[in-house]
FIVOGU-159386 format. One record per atom (N, C-alpha, C): residue in one letter; atom name; x, y, z. Coordinates in Angstrom, 2 decimals, decimal comma, always signed. Layout:
<pts>
+------+------+---------+---------+---------+
| type | atom |       u |       v |       w |
+------+------+---------+---------+---------+
|    a |   CA |       X |       Y |       Z |
...
+------+------+---------+---------+---------+
</pts>
This chain:
<pts>
+------+------+---------+---------+---------+
| type | atom |       u |       v |       w |
+------+------+---------+---------+---------+
|    m |    N |  -62,32 |  -45,46 |  +17,77 |
|    m |   CA |  -60,79 |  -45,51 |  +18,25 |
|    m |    C |  -60,82 |  -46,80 |  +18,83 |
|    p |    N |  -59,97 |  -47,78 |  +18,87 |
|    p |   CA |  -59,96 |  -49,09 |  +19,89 |
|    p |    C |  -59,05 |  -48,63 |  +21,13 |
|    a |    N |  -59,22 |  -49,48 |  +21,79 |
|    a |   CA |  -58,93 |  -49,03 |  +23,40 |
|    a |    C |  -57,35 |  -49,12 |  +23,53 |
|    q |    N |  -56,78 |  -48,77 |  +24,02 |
|    q |   CA |  -54,91 |  -48,83 |  +24,00 |
|    q |    C |  -54,67 |  -50,33 |  +24,65 |
|    a |    N |  -53,86 |  -51,05 |  +24,21 |
|    a |   CA |  -53,39 |  -52,05 |  +24,40 |
|    a |    C |  -52,46 |  -51,88 |  +25,65 |
|    y |    N |  -52,46 |  -53,12 |  +26,82 |
|    y |   CA |  -52,06 |  -53,30 |  +28,19 |
|    y |    C |  -50,46 |  -53,93 |  +27,54 |
|    e |    N |  -49,38 |  -53,77 |  +28,52 |
|    e |   CA |  -48,07 |  -54,42 |  +28,31 |
|    e |    C |  -48,18 |  -55,31 |  +28,94 |
|    v |    N |  -48,12 |  -56,51 |  +28,62 |
|    v |   CA |  -47,73 |  -57,87 |  +29,59 |
|    v |    C |  -46,40 |  -58,36 |  +29,92 |
|    r |    N |  -46,18 |  -58,06 |  +31,58 |
|    r |   CA |  -44,72 |  -58,37 |  +31,63 |
|    r |    C |  -44,71 |  -59,85 |  +32,70 |
|    l |    N |  -43,90 |  -60,48 |  +32,57 |
|    l |   CA |  -43,75 |  -61,64 |  +33,54 |
|    l |    C |  -42,39 |  -61,33 |  +34,38 |
|    r |    N |  -42,79 |  -61,51 |  +35,40 |
|    r |   CA |  -41,70 |  -61,70 |  +36,70 |
|    r |    C |  -40,71 |  -62,30 |  +36,20 |
|    p |    N |  -39,43 |  -62,49 |  +36,64 |
|    p |   CA |  -38,47 |  -63,72 |  +36,37 |
|    p |    C |  -38,73 |  -64,72 |  +36,85 |
|    a |    N |  -39,21 |  -65,16 |  +37,85 |
|    a |   CA |  -39,71 |  -66,23 |  +38,53 |
|    a |    C |  -40,29 |  -66,94 |  +37,57 |
|    a |    N |  -41,42 |  -66,26 |  +36,79 |
|    a |   CA |  -42,75 |  -66,49 |  +35,81 |
|    a |    C |  -42,01 |  -66,67 |  +33,97 |
|    r |    N |  -41,09 |  -66,21 |  +34,32 |
|    r |   CA |  -40,41 |  -66,61 |  +32,67 |
|    r |    C |  -39,43 |  -67,56 |  +33,18 |
|    r |    N |  -39,44 |  -68,11 |  +34,39 |
|    r |   CA |  -38,09 |  -69,24 |  +34,24 |
|    r |    C |  -39,14 |  -70,41 |  +34,51 |
|    q |    N |  -40,61 |  -70,35 |  +35,09 |
|    q |   CA |  -41,33 |  -71,36 |  +34,73 |
|    q |    C |  -41,90 |  -71,71 |  +33,53 |
|    l |    N |  -42,17 |  -70,91 |  +32,58 |
|    l |   CA |  -42,72 |  -70,53 |  +31,57 |
|    l |    C |  -41,51 |  -71,62 |  +30,64 |
|    e |    N |  -40,36 |  -71,02 |  +30,62 |
|    e |   CA |  -39,47 |  -71,77 |  +29,74 |
|    e |    C |  -38,84 |  -73,23 |  +30,25 |
|    r |    N |  -39,51 |  -73,61 |  +31,32 |
|    r |   CA |  -39,15 |  -74,95 |  +31,93 |
|    r |    C |  -40,37 |  -76,29 |  +31,63 |
|    l |    N |  -41,28 |  -75,63 |  +30,93 |
|    l |   CA |  -42,66 |  -76,66 |  +29,97 |
|    l |    C |  -42,44 |  -76,73 |  +28,77 |
|    e |    N |  -43,04 |  -77,96 |  +28,88 |
|    e |   CA |  -43,05 |  -78,18 |  +27,01 |
|    e |    C |  -43,55 |  -77,17 |  +25,98 |
|    r |    N |  -42,69 |  -77,52 |  +25,01 |
|    r |   CA |  -42,78 |  -76,05 |  +23,66 |
|    r |    C |  -44,68 |  -76,10 |  +23,53 |
|    a |    N |  -45,16 |  -76,98 |  +23,36 |
|    a |   CA |  -46,43 |  -76,73 |  +23,13 |
|    a |    C |  -47,67 |  -76,08 |  +24,15 |
|    v |    N |  -47,19 |  -76,31 |  +25,58 |
|    v |   CA |  -47,75 |  -75,73 |  +26,22 |
|    v |    C |  -47,36 |  -74,27 |  +26,39 |
|    q |    N |  -45,82 |  -73,93 |  +26,42 |
|    q |   CA |  -44,97 |  -72,94 |  +26,08 |
|    q |    C |  -46,14 |  -71,76 |  +25,35 |
|    l |    N |  -46,53 |  -72,57 |  +24,10 |
|    l |   CA |  -47,20 |  -72,04 |  +23,25 |
|    l |    C |  -48,66 |  -70,86 |  +23,50 |
|    r |    N |  -49,06 |  -72,22 |  +24,06 |
|    r |   CA |  -50,83 |  -71,99 |  +24,67 |
|    r |    C |  -50,77 |  -70,92 |  +25,72 |
|    l |    N |  -49,57 |  -70,82 |  +26,53 |
|    l |   CA |  -49,57 |  -69,73 |  +27,83 |
|    l |    C |  -49,24 |  -68,58 |  +26,74 |
|    i |    N |  -48,38 |  -68,85 |  +26,06 |
|    i |   CA |  -48,22 |  -67,10 |  +25,54 |
|    i |    C |  -49,26 |  -66,71 |  +24,75 |
|    g |    N |  -50,12 |  -67,35 |  +23,99 |
|    g |   CA |  -50,77 |  -67,04 |  +23,37 |
|    g |    C |  -51,96 |  -66,28 |  +24,51 |
|    a |    N |  -52,41 |  -67,13 |  +24,87 |
|    a |   CA |  -53,28 |  -66,70 |  +26,13 |
|    a |    C |  -52,90 |  -65,37 |  +27,12 |
|    m |    N |  -52,03 |  -65,16 |  +27,16 |
|    m |   CA |  -51,15 |  -64,18 |  +27,83 |
|    m |    C |  -51,17 |  -63,13 |  +27,01 |
|    a |    N |  -50,74 |  -63,52 |  +25,64 |
|    a |   CA |  -50,67 |  -62,13 |  +24,80 |
|    a |    C |  -52,14 |  -61,31 |  +24,88 |
|    g |    N |  -53,38 |  -62,35 |  +24,84 |
|    g |   CA |  -54,69 |  -61,88 |  +24,64 |
|    g |    C |  -55,01 |  -60,81 |  +25,77 |
|    l |    N |  -53,91 |  -60,99 |  +26,97 |
|    l |   CA |  -54,57 |  -60,10 |  +28,17 |
|    l |    C |  -53,94 |  -58,94 |  +28,05 |
|    a |    N |  -53,18 |  -58,25 |  +26,75 |
|    a |   CA |  -53,00 |  -57,02 |  +26,24 |
|    a |    C |  -53,93 |  -56,79 |  +25,92 |
|    e |    N |  -55,01 |  -57,14 |  +24,98 |
|    e |   CA |  -56,52 |  -56,55 |  +24,70 |
|    e |    C |  -57,13 |  -56,41 |  +25,52 |
|    e |    N |  -57,27 |  -57,65 |  +26,43 |
|    e |   CA |  -58,82 |  -57,71 |  +27,41 |
|    e |    C |  -58,10 |  -58,28 |  +28,31 |
|    p |    N |  -57,77 |  -57,65 |  +29,63 |
|    p |   CA |  -57,04 |  -58,02 |  +30,94 |
|    p |    C |  -57,82 |  -58,84 |  +31,76 |
|    r |    N |  -59,46 |  -58,49 |  +31,29 |
|    r |   CA |  -60,28 |  -59,21 |  +32,12 |
|    r |    C |  -61,36 |  -60,27 |  +31,63 |
|    p |    N |  -60,67 |  -61,06 |  +30,72 |
|    p |   CA |  -61,68 |  -61,71 |  +29,73 |
|    p |    C |  -62,56 |  -62,69 |  +30,54 |
|    a |    N |  -63,69 |  -63,04 |  +29,74 |
|    a |   CA |  -64,53 |  -63,71 |  +30,74 |
|    a |    C |  -64,04 |  -65,25 |  +31,14 |
|    g |    N |  -64,31 |  -65,51 |  +31,88 |
|    g |   CA |  -63,64 |  -67,04 |  +32,76 |
|    g |    C |  -62,57 |  -66,39 |  +33,82 |
|    v |    N |  -61,70 |  -65,26 |  +33,84 |
|    v |   CA |  -61,08 |  -64,93 |  +34,73 |
|    v |    C |  -61,67 |  -64,49 |  +36,26 |
|    k |    N |  -60,91 |  -65,50 |  +37,01 |
|    k |   CA |  -61,60 |  -65,36 |  +38,39 |
|    k |    C |  -60,72 |  -64,33 |  +39,18 |
|    a |    N |  -61,00 |  -64,06 |  +40,53 |
|    a |   CA |  -59,93 |  -63,23 |  +41,24 |
|    a |    C |  -59,83 |  -64,17 |  +42,17 |
|    l |    N |  -58,82 |  -64,32 |  +43,40 |
|    l |   CA |  -58,70 |  -65,55 |  +43,85 |
|    l |    C |  -58,95 |  -64,84 |  +45,06 |
|    q |    N |  -59,47 |  -66,03 |  +46,00 |
|    q |   CA |  -60,16 |  -65,79 |  +47,67 |
|    q |    C |  -58,77 |  -65,50 |  +48,14 |
|    g |    N |  -58,74 |  -64,36 |  +49,23 |
|    g |   CA |  -57,90 |  -64,32 |  +50,19 |
|    g |    C |  -56,89 |  -63,80 |  +49,42 |
|    l |    N |  -56,68 |  -63,52 |  +48,12 |
|    l |   CA |  -55,41 |  -62,63 |  +47,70 |
|    l |    C |  -55,90 |  -61,43 |  +46,93 |
|    p |    N |  -56,49 |  -60,20 |  +47,61 |
|    p |   CA |  -56,39 |  -59,56 |  +46,85 |
|    p |    C |  -56,12 |  -59,00 |  +45,57 |
|    g |    N |  -56,43 |  -58,59 |  +44,31 |
|    g |   CA |  -55,91 |  -58,07 |  +43,69 |
|    g |    C |  -55,12 |  -59,05 |  +42,12 |
|    l |    N |  -55,36 |  -59,91 |  +43,00 |
|    l |   CA |  -54,70 |  -61,53 |  +41,86 |
|    l |    C |  -56,12 |  -62,11 |  +41,27 |
|    l |    N |  -55,39 |  -62,29 |  +39,76 |
|    l |   CA |  -56,35 |  -62,95 |  +38,95 |
|    l |    C |  -56,06 |  -64,08 |  +38,59 |
|    r |    N |  -57,04 |  -65,07 |  +37,78 |
|    r |   CA |  -56,65 |  -66,27 |  +37,96 |
|    r |    C |  -56,88 |  -66,51 |  +36,15 |
|    l |    N |  -56,24 |  -67,25 |  +35,13 |
|    l |   CA |  -56,32 |  -67,38 |  +33,98 |
|    l |    C |  -56,60 |  -68,97 |  +34,00 |
|    r |    N |  -57,43 |  -69,35 |  +33,25 |
|    r |   CA |  -57,16 |  -70,88 |  +33,10 |
|    r |    C |  -56,42 |  -71,13 |  +31,43 |
|    v |    N |  -55,68 |  -71,86 |  +31,39 |
|    v |   CA |  -55,27 |  -72,46 |  +30,41 |
|    v |    C |  -54,99 |  -74,18 |  +30,03 |
|    g |    N |  -56,36 |  -74,88 |  +29,86 |
|    g |   CA |  -56,35 |  -76,21 |  +29,91 |
|    g |    C |  -56,13 |  -76,35 |  +31,58 |
|    s |    N |  -55,06 |  -77,10 |  +31,66 |
|    s |   CA |  -54,54 |  -77,62 |  +33,08 |
|    s |    C |  -53,72 |  -76,76 |  +33,82 |
|    y |    N |  -53,57 |  -75,82 |  +33,04 |
|    y |   CA |  -52,29 |  -74,75 |  +33,49 |
|    y |    C |  -53,35 |  -73,33 |  +33,84 |
|    r |    N |  -52,27 |  -72,68 |  +34,95 |
|    r |   CA |  -52,99 |  -71,72 |  +35,20 |
|    r |    C |  -52,04 |  -70,38 |  +35,37 |
|    v |    N |  -52,59 |  -69,11 |  +34,90 |
|    v |   CA |  -51,62 |  -68,23 |  +35,27 |
|    v |    C |  -52,24 |  -66,88 |  +36,16 |
|    l |    N |  -51,37 |  -67,16 |  +36,92 |
|    l |   CA |  -51,74 |  -65,67 |  +38,30 |
|    l |    C |  -51,17 |  -64,62 |  +37,82 |
|    y |    N |  -51,77 |  -63,71 |  +37,63 |
|    y |   CA |  -51,47 |  -62,00 |  +37,48 |
|    y |    C |  -52,42 |  -60,84 |  +38,39 |
|    q |    N |  -51,39 |  -59,70 |  +38,10 |
|    q |   CA |  -52,27 |  -58,30 |  +38,50 |
|    q |    C |  -52,34 |  -57,62 |  +37,78 |
|    v |    N |  -53,37 |  -56,94 |  +37,35 |
|    v |   CA |  -53,52 |  -55,95 |  +36,35 |
|    v |    C |  -53,88 |  -54,35 |  +37,22 |
|    h |    N |  -52,56 |  -53,86 |  +36,47 |
|    h |   CA |  -52,46 |  -52,05 |  +36,96 |
|    h |    C |  -53,07 |  -51,09 |  +35,81 |
|    d |    N |  -54,59 |  -50,75 |  +36,42 |
|    d |   CA |  -54,84 |  -49,89 |  +34,88 |
|    d |    C |  -54,45 |  -49,01 |  +34,96 |
|    d |    N |  -53,49 |  -48,14 |  +36,07 |
|    d |   CA |  -53,06 |  -46,77 |  +35,85 |
|    d |    C |  -52,19 |  -46,73 |  +35,14 |
|    r |    N |  -50,94 |  -48,10 |  +35,04 |
|    r |   CA |  -49,70 |  -47,96 |  +33,95 |
|    r |    C |  -50,35 |  -49,04 |  +32,87 |
|    l |    N |  -51,15 |  -49,73 |  +32,74 |
|    l |   CA |  -52,04 |  -50,37 |  +31,29 |
|    l |    C |  -50,67 |  -51,48 |  +31,35 |
|    l |    N |  -51,01 |  -52,21 |  +32,65 |
|    l |   CA |  -50,19 |  -53,06 |  +32,78 |
|    l |    C |  -50,08 |  -54,43 |  +33,10 |
|    v |    N |  -50,04 |  -55,51 |  +32,78 |
|    v |   CA |  -50,56 |  -57,18 |  +33,10 |
|    v |    C |  -49,44 |  -57,59 |  +33,76 |
|    l |    N |  -49,22 |  -57,55 |  +34,82 |
|    l |   CA |  -47,90 |  -58,60 |  +35,46 |
|    l |    C |  -48,14 |  -59,92 |  +35,88 |
|    v |    N |  -47,37 |  -60,80 |  +34,79 |
|    v |   CA |  -47,58 |  -62,24 |  +35,75 |
|    v |    C |  -46,87 |  -62,52 |  +36,55 |
|    l |    N |  -47,23 |  -62,90 |  +37,36 |
|    l |   CA |  -46,45 |  -63,43 |  +39,16 |
|    l |    C |  -46,27 |  -64,71 |  +38,63 |
|    t |    N |  -46,89 |  -65,56 |  +38,57 |
|    t |   CA |  -46,80 |  -66,99 |  +38,44 |
|    t |    C |  -47,50 |  -67,77 |  +37,52 |
|    l |    N |  -47,20 |  -69,15 |  +36,97 |
|    l |   CA |  -48,06 |  -69,65 |  +36,19 |
|    l |    C |  -47,12 |  -71,45 |  +36,37 |
|    g |    N |  -48,02 |  -71,87 |  +36,00 |
|    g |   CA |  -47,59 |  -73,79 |  +36,26 |
|    g |    C |  -49,00 |  -74,17 |  +36,01 |
|    h |    N |  -48,61 |  -75,61 |  +36,26 |
|    h |   CA |  -49,69 |  -76,69 |  +36,01 |
|    h |    C |  -50,70 |  -76,57 |  +37,18 |
|    r |    N |  -51,61 |  -76,93 |  +37,44 |
|    r |   CA |  -53,16 |  -76,29 |  +38,36 |
|    r |    C |  -52,48 |  -77,22 |  +39,79 |
|    r |    N |  -51,88 |  -78,42 |  +40,02 |
|    r |   CA |  -51,52 |  -78,96 |  +41,17 |
|    r |    C |  -50,49 |  -78,20 |  +42,07 |
|    d |    N |  -50,07 |  -77,59 |  +41,50 |
|    d |   CA |  -48,36 |  -76,82 |  +41,66 |
|    d |    C |  -48,69 |  -75,39 |  +41,52 |
|    v |    N |  -49,37 |  -74,30 |  +41,39 |
|    v |   CA |  -49,29 |  -73,43 |  +40,88 |
|    v |    C |  -50,10 |  -72,56 |  +42,45 |
|    y |    N |  -50,34 |  -72,83 |  +43,04 |
|    y |   CA |  -51,24 |  -72,40 |  +44,31 |
|    y |    C |  -49,94 |  -72,30 |  +45,68 |
|    r |    N |  -49,82 |  -74,05 |  +45,44 |
|    r |   CA |  -48,52 |  -73,88 |  +46,28 |
|    r |    C |  -47,09 |  -73,02 |  +46,57 |
|    q |    N |  -47,08 |  -72,08 |  +45,56 |
|    q |   CA |  -45,96 |  -71,14 |  +45,44 |
|    q |    C |  -46,33 |  -70,22 |  +45,92 |
|    r |    N |  -47,46 |  -69,60 |  +46,27 |
|    r |   CA |  -48,01 |  -68,40 |  +46,85 |
|    r |    C |  -48,02 |  -68,12 |  +48,26 |
+------+------+---------+---------+---------+
</pts>
């Protein structure tokens, strides 16, 4: 029996950030976030120091910062963007 999939939700700010990116980048990020539904902590994901519970997914030069709520089977994307900008927003 396969494990139950997580729901991936974007905060409104993350959705706006995604919409401002080029279409090709949007598609890469959407694909990476869709993968989080099956495996919310894939290889290569790191916890951010100083921000408990916050994980970082690398997608080329872009980053997706998110939280996993195992009790609700939820992946909540807080922010995303180019690596030079994404950490300043926190």
